[in-house]
N, C-alpha and C positions, 0 to 999 in steps of 0.2 A: 504494499500500500504506500503510494507516494505521499510524503508528508508525515509519516508515522514518527520520524525522527524528531521533528519540531514538536509534535504533540507530546511525545515522551519527555522531551527536555522541559517543556513548559509544565508538565505534570509533576516532574521531580522537583522543580523549583517551588511550585505551590506547596507540595507535601513537605519538603524540607523546611520551608518557612513556618508552616503550621507546627511541626514537631519542635523546631527551635523556639517558637513562641511559648509552647507549653513548658519547655525547659526553663524559660526565662523566669517563670513564677517561683522556681525553687533555687535559683542561683542568686546569691547575694549581690547587691549593686557593686560593691568594691571588686568582686571577682569578675563581674561583667566588664568593668572598665579595664581591668588588667588583661583579660582575654581579648578584648577589642584591640588593645595595643599590640598584643602578641600576633594576632591575625594580620594587623597592619604591617608589622615587620616582615612576616612571611610573604605577604603580597608584594612588598617592595622588592624582595629578593627574586620572587617569581617573575615579576615584570622586568627587573633589571637584567636577569639572566636571559630572558626571552629576547630582549633588545640586543644584547651583546651577541647572541647566537646568530642573529641576522646581520649584524654590523661588522663583526670581526671575520677576516679572511686569512687563513693560514696557508702559505705557499712557500715551499723550499726553505722551511725553518724560519721564515719571517712572517711577521704579523702586520696586516694592513687593515684599513677600515673602508667600508662602503656605506653610502646612504646618509652621511653626516649632513651634507648640504640639503639633501632632500628632506631630512627630518626637521631641520630648522625652518626651511621655507614652508613646508606643508603645515607645521604647527602654527607658524605665524599667520599665514593666509587663512587657514581654517578657523583660527581663533577670531580673526576679524569678522568673518561671516557669522560665526557662532554668537559673538557678542551683539552683532547687529540684530539678529533675530531672537537672541536671548533664549536659547534652548533650555538653559537651567531654570528660568522662570516658568516655562511651559511645563517642565517635569514637576516643579514645585506645586504649581496650580493643580495639575492632575493628581498629585499625591494628596493634596488637601481635599480635593473633591472626593476621592476614594475614602479618605479618612472619615468624612462626614457621614458616609453611608455604611461603612464596614468596621469602624473602630471607635473605641472610647478613649484611645490614647490621645496625647497631645498631637495636634496636627503637624507641628514641626518635626516631632520625632518619627511619626509615621512617614512623612515625606522624605526625611533623611534616609530611613531604612529602604524605602521604595527606590529612591534615586541611586544610592550606592549599590544596591543589589542589581538594578537594571543595568548600570554601567558595567559592573563586573561580569555579568553573564552575557552581555551583548558585544562588548569590545573584544577584538581579537580575530584572528584568521580562522580559528578552529570552527566557529559557527558558520562562517562563509563557505569554507571548503566542505564541511559536513553537509550543509544544505544543498550545495551544488552536486555532491556525490549522490545524495538521496534523490534529487530531481532528475539527474541524468542517467544514473546506473541503478536506481531503486535500491541503493545500499545505504542504510542509515547507521552503519556501525560507528562512524566517527561521532555522530550526534548522540549515540547511545553512550559512548565513552565520556563525552562531554557532560551528559546528564548525570553520571555518577559524581563527577567532579563538582558540578554546580549544586547537586543535592547537599554535599558536605559543606560547601562554602556558604550556601544560603542558610542552612541549619545553624551554623555558627553565627552568622550575621543576625539572624532572627532571635537568637538567645540574648542578644544585646539590644538590637533596635526594635524588635517586636514584629507584629503581624504584617506591617507594611512591606516587609521583604518578600512575602508570598506573592504580592501583586506584580512582582517583576516577571511573573509567568505571562502576563499580557503582552508586554513589548517583545519578549523573546519569541513568543508564538507568532506575532506579526512579522518580526524581523526574519527569523529563519523560515517561516512559512512562505513569505513573499519570495525569498531567494529560491526556495525549492520549486515553487510554481513557475517562476520566471527563469529557471536554470538554463534552458536551451537558448534563451535570448542573451543572458548575462555571460555565459561561459566563454564565447569567442573574444570578449573584451577583457577578460581577466587572464593575463599572462602569468607565468611563474614569478617574474620579477615584480609584477603588481601585487601578487599575494605575499611575496616577501616584504614588500614595502608596507602593506597593510599590517602585517604581523609586527614589523619593526615599530611603526607608529602606535599600533594598538597596545603593544607591551609597554611602551613608554607611558601611555595613558594609564595603564594598570599600575605602574609604579607610582604615579601621582595619587591614585586611589589609596594605596598603602600609606603614602605620606600624609594624606588628609586624616586617615584613621589613627596613625601613630602620633602625630603632632597636634591633632585637633585643628589643622589648617582648614581654610575655606576656599581652596582653589575651585573655581567653577569648571569642573572637568567636563560637564555636559556641553559647555560652550566651545570645547576643543574638538568635539566629535566630527565637525565638517572636515577636519584634517584627514580623516579616513577616506573621504571622497576626493580631496585634493591630491592625495597620493596617486590615485589612478591617472589623473590628468598629467601630473608631473612626470611619472614614470613613462607614460605613453610618448611624451615629447623628448625627455632628457635622460630617461633610464634611471638606474639606481646610482646616481652620482652624489 
């Protein structure tokens, strides 16, 4: 069944959020805060290692880098577009609307959990590649693997942020489901270099998510999301320079 990968991924995010929310009730606040910092530290290293894996090139016992200029340009240009349309405000408003109907938590906490969970499960090349594979080859194995990872991550998030994390299932279903359905149209435009570029920039954004969690920073990561689209344009014309 085409699209089963996106459905399973969305379901595991929703269930993971619910289970984490139930755990939240028995975990002391001070433990929640420490766990949040620990998760943030882990996410920083995951994102950082993912970025370096695409940026470092080892040849003949020498190390060089690729994608440095591309990373700077796409982040800068993408952020300009993101700030102009203020994606972060959109997600905040959506989180507040959902909170009014589905939660008794403070709107700000619900929104924070919803946004950070949405960014974490949607950013990165794994969802794109997995959805393409599901749509083109009817093989959802990559999305099934991603589902297991997302389940654990969202469970841990929800243990601190609450039930808002479960609602990240909505954007992940729309995001991966759309790519799956449009796979035959999208595939010819996504070269291996473009996927590498998306992974490089995506992992950089994941690192920022960890920094926000660890240091309590307020970087508007959602407003950097257009960078993932700018990558495709940049690599098409200039490659991974």
